[in-house]
N, C-alpha and C positions, 0 to 999 in steps of 0.2 A: 504494500500500500504506500509506503514511503516513496518508492520509485514512481508510482502514479502521481503522487503529489508534486514531486520535483518536475515531472513532465508537464503537469498542468500549470505550475508556476512559471516554467520556462516559456510555455505558449503564451501566457498572459503578458509576460515581460516583453517578448519579441513583438507581439501584436501591439502593445502599447507604444513601443518605439516606432513601429510602422505607422500608427495613427499620427504620431507627431510629425513624421516625414510627410505624410499625405496632406496634413493641414498646412504645413509650411509651403507645399507646392500647390495649394489651393484646390486639392482634390477632395472636397468636403463630402460628396456623396459616397465616394469609396471609403473615406475615413469612417463614415457612419456605418457602412456595411461591416468593416473590420471591428468597430466598436460592438456591434451585435454579436460577433464571434467571441469577443472578450467576455461579454455578458454570459454567453453560454458556457464558456470555459470556467468562469467564476462560479456559475451554478454547479458545474461538475466538481469543482474544488470543494465547494461547500458540502456537497453530498458526500464526497470522499472523507472529509474531515468529520462529518457527522457519523459516518459509518465507523471510523476509528474511535470516536467518542463512545458510541454505543458498545463497541467491543470491549473497550477498557472499563467502562462503567458497568458492564454486565446487564444492560437493559436496552430496550428497543423503543426509541421515540416514534410516535406516530408522525407520519409525513403527509403534508398536504401541498398540492400544487394549485396556486391561485392564478387563474387565467382571466384577465379583465383588461380591456383596452383603455379604460379610464384609470389613469395612474392614481388619482386620489382614492377612488373606491378600492382599487387593488391594494394599496398600502394600508388602508383602514382595515380591510379584511385580514390581510397578512399579519398585521400587528396584533389584532385580537387573537389570532391563532397562536402566535408566538407567546403571548402572555398566558395562554392556556396550556403551554408546555409542548406545543407541536414544533416540529422542524418544518419550516416553510420555504418553498421555492415559488418564484413568480415568473409569469410570462405575460406579454402584452397582447398576444393573439394565439390562435390555434397552431400556427406554424411553429412559433417559439416553443409552445408546449410539447408538440410532437418531437422536436429536436431534443428537448430536455428529457423526454421519456426514453429516448434511445441512447442518451449519453450519461444518465445519472441513475441513482437508486430509484426503484419503483416507489411512487407515493402510495399511501393507503387511500387517499381521497384526491380527486380532481374536482375543483370547483371552477366552473366556467360560465362566463357570460355567454348568452346565446348569439347575440348580434355583435359581431366584430368584423373589422376589415381583414382582408387577406385569407383568413380561415376561420369560419364561425365555430361556435360551440357545438352546433349540430354535426359539422364535419369532424371536429375533434372527437365527439362521442362515437361516431361510426368507426374511426380509426382505433380508438381505445377498446371498443367492444370486440373488434376482430383481431386485435394484436395479442400474441401470447405474452408480451412484455407487461400488459395491463390486466392479466388474469386476476380477478378478485378485487380490483380497484373499484371503490365506490365513485359514482359519477353524480355530481350535484350541479344543477343548472341554476343560473341567476337570470331573472328576466323581469323587465318592467311591465310586460304585457303577456305573461305566460298563459297559454291555453293548454288544457290537458293533452290534446293530440300532438301539440308541438313539442312536448317534453317527454314523449315516450322514449324509453331507453335509459332514462335517468333514474337513479335510486331516490333522489329527492329534488324537488324544485323549490327554490326560495325566491319569493317576490322582492323586488326592489321597492322602496329602500330597504336595505338589509338590516335586520336586527341581529347583530353578530352573536349576542349571548344566546338567543333562541337557536340560531343556526348551529352554533358549536354544540349545544345540548343535543340537538337532533342528530348531528353527525356522531357525537360520542355514543349515543344510543344505537345508531346503525352499526358502528364499529364493534361495539360490545356484542351485539347480536351476531354479526359476521364471525367474530372471533369465537363465540360460543358454539356456532355451527361447525367451525373448523376443528375445535377441540373434540366435539362429539363424533366427528367423522373418522 
């Protein structure tokens, strides 16, 4: 694992220098693309460090991936989960979430907005439900205008504005139920 951390840190360091060079040569769009890669590498590093922490501490943190294009809502939800003892990763659209899923530790829960640019929550749910990487992951949709037919395939639908305390309690209950079923099997 230490080797993986060194590689991730090296990637972040090299990419950061590359961003500085791109900005200096006024290649801002390319710099933004590289910055997204750094964000993914940082998420992978966080996941690896969290795995090491879990192994050393002898316990397993619950992991949640928050996918929301509105940065204020995403941060609010992420912070509420952190305060409740979850390891939290964030993505600003479905594409970022899919990249995270294939490069980091599997989350226990994916919370996704339904309407996002680039790759919607519906598209993300289809990928997650058919991917072996996401087997057993709970899918939670966030929507300002959720209708039951539009949220099929999700384990829970939460209406916006989000009451984070209620949502966390509901997710805790779903996870306890899922874990109880796993133990019984």
